[in-house]
Structure formats: structure tokens, C-alpha cells
C-alpha positions as CSV (number, residue, x, y, z in Angstrom):
1,X,16.5,-2.9,0.7
2,X,18.8,-4.3,-2.0
3,X,19.1,-1.7,-4.9
4,X,21.7,-2.1,-7.6
5,X,22.4,0.2,-10.5
6,X,23.8,-0.4,-13.9
7,X,26.0,2.7,-13.6
8,X,27.8,1.0,-10.7
9,X,28.8,-2.0,-12.9
10,X,31.5,-2.2,-15.5
11,X,30.4,-4.2,-18.6
12,X,32.1,-7.5,-19.3
13,X,32.3,-8.3,-23.0
14,X,30.9,-11.7,-23.7
15,X,29.6,-13.9,-26.5
16,X,32.9,-14.1,-28.3
17,X,33.6,-10.4,-27.8
18,X,30.4,-9.2,-29.4
19,X,28.2,-8.1,-26.5
20,X,28.8,-5.9,-23.4
21,X,27.0,-7.4,-20.4
22,X,26.3,-5.6,-17.1
23,X,25.8,-8.3,-14.4
24,X,23.2,-7.0,-11.9
25,X,23.1,-10.4,-10.2
26,X,26.1,-12.6,-10.7
27,X,25.6,-16.1,-12.0
28,X,24.4,-18.4,-9.1
29,X,24.6,-15.5,-6.6
30,X,21.1,-16.1,-5.4
31,X,21.0,-19.9,-5.9
32,X,20.8,-20.8,-2.2
33,X,18.3,-18.0,-1.5
34,X,15.9,-19.1,-4.2
35,X,16.6,-22.9,-4.0
36,X,13.4,-24.8,-4.9
37,X,11.8,-21.7,-6.3
38,X,10.4,-21.2,-9.8
39,X,9.8,-18.3,-12.2
40,X,6.5,-16.9,-11.0
41,X,6.1,-14.0,-13.4
42,X,7.6,-11.6,-15.8
43,X,5.9,-8.3,-16.7
44,X,6.3,-4.6,-17.3
45,X,4.2,-2.0,-15.5
46,X,3.9,1.8,-15.2
47,X,2.7,3.9,-12.3
48,X,1.3,7.2,-13.6
49,X,2.2,10.5,-12.0
50,X,0.0,11.0,-8.9
51,X,-0.6,7.2,-8.7
52,X,0.9,4.5,-6.5
53,X,1.1,0.7,-6.2
54,X,-1.1,-0.3,-3.2
55,X,1.0,-1.6,-0.3
56,X,1.0,-5.4,-0.6
57,X,3.1,-8.5,-0.1
58,X,3.4,-12.0,-1.6
59,X,5.5,-15.1,-1.2
60,X,8.0,-14.3,-4.0
61,X,11.5,-12.8,-4.5
62,X,10.3,-9.9,-6.6
63,X,12.6,-7.8,-8.7
64,X,11.8,-4.3,-10.2
65,X,14.2,-3.0,-12.9
66,X,13.5,0.7,-13.6
67,X,13.4,1.4,-17.3
68,X,12.4,5.1,-17.1
69,X,11.3,7.7,-14.5
70,X,11.9,8.1,-10.8
71,X,10.0,6.9,-7.8
72,X,9.9,6.3,-4.1
73,X,10.2,2.6,-3.3
74,X,9.1,1.4,0.1
75,X,10.0,-2.1,1.4
76,X,8.7,-2.6,5.0
77,X,10.0,0.5,6.9
78,X,12.7,1.5,4.4
79,X,12.1,4.0,1.7
80,X,14.5,5.0,-1.1
81,X,14.4,7.0,-4.3
82,X,15.0,4.8,-7.4
83,X,15.4,5.6,-11.0
84,X,16.5,4.4,-14.4
85,X,19.0,1.5,-14.2
86,X,18.1,0.5,-10.7
87,X,17.3,-3.1,-9.8
88,X,15.4,-3.6,-6.6
89,X,15.1,-7.0,-4.8
90,X,12.0,-7.3,-2.6
91,X,12.3,-10.4,-0.4
92,X,9.3,-12.7,0.1
93,X,6.4,-11.6,2.3
94,X,7.7,-8.0,2.8
95,X,5.1,-5.2,2.3
96,X,6.1,-2.9,-0.5
97,X,4.8,0.0,-2.5
98,X,6.0,2.3,-5.3
99,X,5.0,5.8,-6.3
100,X,6.5,8.3,-8.8
101,X,8.5,11.2,-7.4
102,X,6.1,13.8,-8.8
103,X,2.5,14.0,-9.8
104,X,3.7,14.9,-13.3
105,X,5.9,12.0,-14.3
106,X,5.5,8.2,-14.3
107,X,7.8,5.4,-13.5
108,X,8.0,2.4,-15.8
109,X,9.5,-0.9,-14.6
110,X,10.3,-4.4,-15.8
111,X,9.4,-7.0,-13.2
112,X,10.1,-10.6,-12.5
113,X,9.5,-12.8,-9.5
114,X,10.7,-16.1,-8.2
115,X,8.1,-18.1,-6.3
116,X,9.0,-19.9,-3.1
117,X,8.4,-23.6,-2.5
118,X,5.0,-24.5,-1.2
119,X,3.5,-21.0,-1.6
120,X,0.6,-22.0,-3.8
121,X,-1.2,-19.8,-6.3
122,X,-1.1,-16.0,-5.8
123,X,-4.0,-13.7,-6.7
124,X,-2.3,-10.5,-7.8
125,X,-5.6,-8.7,-8.2
126,X,-6.0,-8.6,-4.4
127,X,-2.4,-8.2,-3.2
């Protein structure tokens, strides 16, 4: 499981010295991996305490960026605790799920996905 955290990155000041930027994925780092792909989706979601994302898979490179809270992320047979500032890469067709650490706190994430060539439409209501 590929998990990166903003705390592990030193900011680089860009835009004529006006903005610190924390590069979670370097420019063109995943170019070969996602060649022929397309931006499939961008969203935010929250899993309430005691809840869980049903295990599912889809033909995308999916990324979860944790904005607040803590959770247990499972990708295939690997499970890790994730929290604010973590960026998780979920490779295509790997079964994954997420649940908050406790029944009393939620986890809120920003999500985006890169579709793979030839995958066709995806029905997220049933995955």
C-alpha cells in the first residue's frame, strides 16, 4: 500500500516565492503508470464513526487524501492506520475498504481517481 504524508515532505516555495507547495506525487512521477488514463472522478466523502466503506474494487488508480480523522485502510490483504495528511494510492482492481478507528469519530477524505484505458463506465452505487 502506498501511503505518503505531508509531514514527511519539506515544502518548496513556488509561484515566484509566494506559495509553499508540498509535493505528494512529483510531476510526471506516475506518467507511465497512468498512460492513456483520464480523470475519472474528484469528490469528498466522510465515513461516520461505526461505519465503513463496503469492500469494493474498480478499474481506476484511486487516491484518498485524509483531511481529518483517523481510520483503518485495507487494500487487498494489507491494513494500515491512516490519518490527516496521508495520501493513499489504491491501484486498479484492488479490493479496498476504509473505516474510522473508533465508533465515536469520523474520517473525512478528498478523493480523485484516474481511469484506465478501455475500462468503460463504472457504476459506483454497486461497487
